[in-house]
N, C-alpha and C positions, 0 to 999 in steps of 0.2 A: 755159267761162269762168266765173270764180269770181264768184259773186253774193251779195251781202248780204241775207240776209233780215231779220234783225233786229239792231238794234245797242243794246245795253245799256251805256250809259256809267256808270260807277259814280260816283254824286254824294256818297256818304258816309252815315254813319248819325250820328243824334243819340243818343249813349249816355251815360248818366250815368257818371261816373268815368273811369279811365283806359284807352284803348283800347290791347289788345295789340298789340305791332309785331314780333312775331317768328313763325316758323313752321317745321315741318317735316313731311315726307310720309313715309308707311311702305309699305314693300313687301310683297307676298305673292303666291301663287299666283293666277293670272287667274281671275276670277270669270266666271259664265256671262254676264253682262250686257257684260262687258268686250270688246267686239268690234271688229273693224278698222274698222267703218263710224262709230265715235264716236271714231277716230283713237287707237286703243290697239292694243296688240299690234304695235308697228312692229318693223321689223327691229332686232335687238339687243336689245329689251326682255326682260330675263328674268322679268318678273313685271308686276303692275298694281298700282295705289294701292289702299289699304285704310284701314278706319276703325279706331278705337283697339281693340285686342283681338284683331284679327283678321291682323295682321302676322306675319311669320315673324321669327325671329331664329335665330342660330347656336346650338346645344345643344353645342358644344365650345369650351373656351376658348383653343385655340390653331390659328392656322392656318398650314399648311405650304404652302411654295412652292419653286419650282426653275426653274431658266433652262435651256431646250433649246438644242440646237446652233444652231437658226436664229436664235434672238434673240443669242446670244453672237456669232454670226458678224457679224450686222448691226450691233447696237449696240456691242459689245465692253464694256471695263471701265468706261467711262462710262455706258453703259446700266445695268449692274449697279449702280453708284452711284447713280444717279437713283433706281432701284426702292428701295434700302435707305434712301435719304434720305426718300422717302415713307412706307415703314414705320415709320421711327423717329419720325416725328410722331405716329403712333397709339400706339406702344410709351411715347410721352413724355408721354401722358396719365396723370395720377393717377385716382384713385378718383372717376369722374364725379359722384357723390353728395356729394363733399367741396366741390365748387365753389359758389359763392354762388347764390342763389336765381335771379338775374336773369343769371348767367353772364357779369357784366362784365369778367371776367379774358379774354374772348376779344372780338376786333374784329368788327363788322359786316361788314367785307370784307377779304379777304385776298389780293386779286389784284393783279397788277402787268404792266406792259407793256415788253416787249423790243422796240424798233423795229426792230432789224436781223433780229432772227428772224421779226417780223411781215412786211418785205419778203421774206423768203425762204419764208414759209408754213410754218416750222418749227413743229411742235407740241410741246409740253413733255411730256417722258416721264414726270416726276415728277407733274405734275398730273393726268395720265391715270391713272396707277397710283392716286393719292389717291381719284380718283372710282371707280374699279372696285372699291377696297377697301371704302369706304363704303357702295356698292351692295350688295356681298355681305354686309355686316354687318347690312342690312335697312332702308336708308334709301333711299327714292325721291325723285324731283325734284320739289321744293316749288313751284318757279315754273311747272312745267308742270301740277301736279295742285292748284293753289289751287282752281281752278274746272274743273269737266269736266261731261260730259253723261253722264246715267246712263240716259236713255230718250230715244227721237226717233220721233213718231208723225206720220203725215200723215192729216189729217182732210179729208175733202170730196173731191171729182172732179177739182178743179183741181189741174193738175201742179205739183210742186215748183218753186220755193219756198214757193208759196202754200199755205196750212193746214197749215205745219209746226208741231208743238208739242214742246217739250222740257222734260225734268225735270233741273234744274242742280243738282250737289251740290258739296260742299266736301271735299277730303281733305288738307287743310293745318292743322296744330294747333299752337298756343302751347305753347312748352316750359316754360312757368310754370304757366299754369292748365289746360292740356291742352284748351282750349275751341277750335272751328273758327276760323281766323284768315284775314285777307286781307292779312297783311304777311309778307314773307320779308326778314329782316334790316334791318328798318326801312323797306322800300319796299312801299308798298301797291298792290295789284291790284285792279283791276275786270275786266270781260270782254265780249267781243263774240262773238256767235256766226256762225260764217262757215259757210255751207252749200255743198257742191257738189252739183249736181243731176244724176244721170244719169252720173257718173263711174265709175270701175273702179278701187278700190270706190268706193261711193258715200258720200264722207266728210262729216262736219259736227264741229264743234268749238267748245266755249267757249274762246276764245283769250284768255289773259291779256294786259291793257294795264295798264301802270302808270300812276296816277292822275296823278302828276307825269311829264311826258314827259322830263325831264332826271335822273330817279332812275337809279341803278346797278341794272341788273337780273341776274339768273342769279349773284348773289354767292356763295351757298353752294356749298361743293365738291361737295354731292350734287346740285347742277342739273347737272352734268355738262358744261358748257361755259361758253363766253363770248360772250353774244349782248347786242344792243341791243334796243329796242323794234322797230326795223325787220326784226328776224330772227323776230318772234314770229309764225311761220306755221307751216304743216303741215310736220313733219320737222324741228323745232327740237331734236329730242333728240340730234344729231349732234354729238359732243364734239371739243373741240380747234380754235378759232380760233387762227391762226398768232400768235405773238409774246406772247400771254398766259399767265399762269402763276400758281400759287397759292404763297403762302409758309407757310400753315398753315391749321388748320380755322377756321371762323367760329363765331359764337355759336350759330347756328342748327343747325349740324352737330354740336356738343357737346350740344345741347339735345335732339336726336332721339337721340342714342347714350345719353344719361341716361335718358330714357324707355325704351328698348329694354333696358337694363341693370338697371334697378332691381330690387330683391328682390320687390316686389309684383306685377311683371308676370310673369304665369303664361301660358305658350304651350303649348298641346297640337298633337299632330300625328298622324296616322292612318300605318299600316304602309305602306310604299312599295309600288311594285308588284313582283310577283313573290315577295313574302314570304308566310309561312305561320304563322298564329298558333295556338297549342295551350292548351287549357283542361286543367291537370292536376289540379285540385281542384274537382269538381263539387259538392260540399256545403260549407256555410260550415263552419269549424274555428276554434275557440279557441286560440290559441297563447299558451303562459306559459313563463316562464323559472324556474329553480330559484334559491334564495337560495345562491350560491355561498360567500358569507362563512360561512354556518352549515355548508355541506358541508366547508370546509377546517378549520374549528376542530373539527368531529366527526371527521375523518378524522385529527386528531392523537393520539387515545385510543381508537379504535374499531376492531374489526376489520372485515374484509369483511362478514360476515354481519350486523352490527349496523348498518353503512352502507346496506345494501340493505334493511334494515328500515325506517330513517329515511327513504330516498329511493326509492320502489317505481319499479322500471324500472330502475334504475341497474345498471351491468355494470362489474364489477372484473376487469380482464385480468390483473392481478398486483399483488402489494404487497410490501414489504420491510420488517422491523422492526430498527431500531438503537436503542442506547442513547445518552443524553445526559444531561448534568448540567443539572438545571433550578434555576436560582436563585430561591429563595422568601425574599421580604422579609418581616421581622419587626420590629415596634416595639415597646419596653418604655420605661418611664418610672420616674423616681424622683425623691425630694426631698432637695435638698443645699443648702448655703450656699457662696457663693463666698468665697476666702480674705479678701478685703478688703472684704467686708461689714460695716457699722457693727453693733455690739452691738445684739441685739434685731431684727434684720432678719429678717421671716419668711423660710422656706426657699422656693427655687425649683424648680418642676418641670423636669426635665430629660428629654428624649427620646433613646433610643438607636436607631439604625436598625442593622439587621444582616440580611446576606445568607446564607442557609442552603444549601448544595449538596445536591440530592436527585437520585438517579439513577432514571431513568424509561423506560420501554419505550415508544417512538413509531412510528407508522406514517407513512409518506412519500407520502400519495396526491397531492400536488401537483406531485411531482418525478419520482418513479420509478413511479408507480402511474398508469396509463392509464385515466381515467374517462370515460365518454361514455353519453349518454342517447339511446335510439332517437327520432328524431323522426317516424318515420312512423306515421300514424293506424292503430290496428288495423283490419284488414279493407280498408285502402285500399292495394292492391297497386299500383295505377297511381300512386300519389303518389310524388314523388321522396323517395328515402332518404338522409337526413342525419344526419350524427353531428358533434357539437361537438367541436372539437379537444382534445388533451389538455390538462389544466390544469398 
């Protein structure tokens, strides 16, 4: 039997200034403390909620997808059109950093209701695809993770629920300030801790409760479904209540994507299972590059031996000599009077520009001559042996 140990009704904070009213949650690999007993790792979860800087995001700019025979046989051409429509919404986004700071270009809610589909318990495939896409991009369910339990401890000898202590944390962040937020698309959440004692598994959770019982909940596409406050119970991560659908992304969805994709957000990852890392250079080595402009200019009038003296370690595979007329400009000046100058006008200096053709011998190291420098350090036989491409 479900027993309520503690009920924390959110009364509100007295805060100077304007309270943030938006929020997004970040997805990442499960952490050690994210156990099933805290209502995490539910069937279908691909990760857990994370703090800023601990999330994952895709490291490739393109997502490839296809339709298998089972999908095509069941959904047909209309199913393909629904998926393509969902993908076009994401492809239709501009550079997410180009939008206004408060993302006022996007609505707080984009869900609609189809009563016929609701009566038939039909789930919208386009909306389901949008949720799966945004989840794979790295956003978690903000309404589910505004509040959650990090630790749960039983103190004393009296059986549960007496003596249960909890550490409650937040994993929902404002897209403008990146501070922890109790809001999702304008809906404010408190929580109450619900405790199962002796169940299998022995569950407890800080369940989100809207401060305004009439407020719309689970408005973000990343929330993964359409639920009212009566549905805020264990297992609320199931998606797709019949008859409801999304028309586009909401403000908090785009705010989460903007955080994930901003240039200053750096994410690191370890090598996956089954991979083997090699270290090819065991000692520090200073890498330098040659002045290629000087090399090209010197190669016009110097033979191979001179070039090798100028650039130690340079290998000249072959060279060619050809003749070319080089135009050398010269300038001369003289004093003269123009025909219509008045009597007594001082003479004018006139400059004469002239090009003289000179025949010169030129090498061609930048086209026909293959020049390269050995990049392997002397005595470092284990190092990779690289050669720069021909100039």
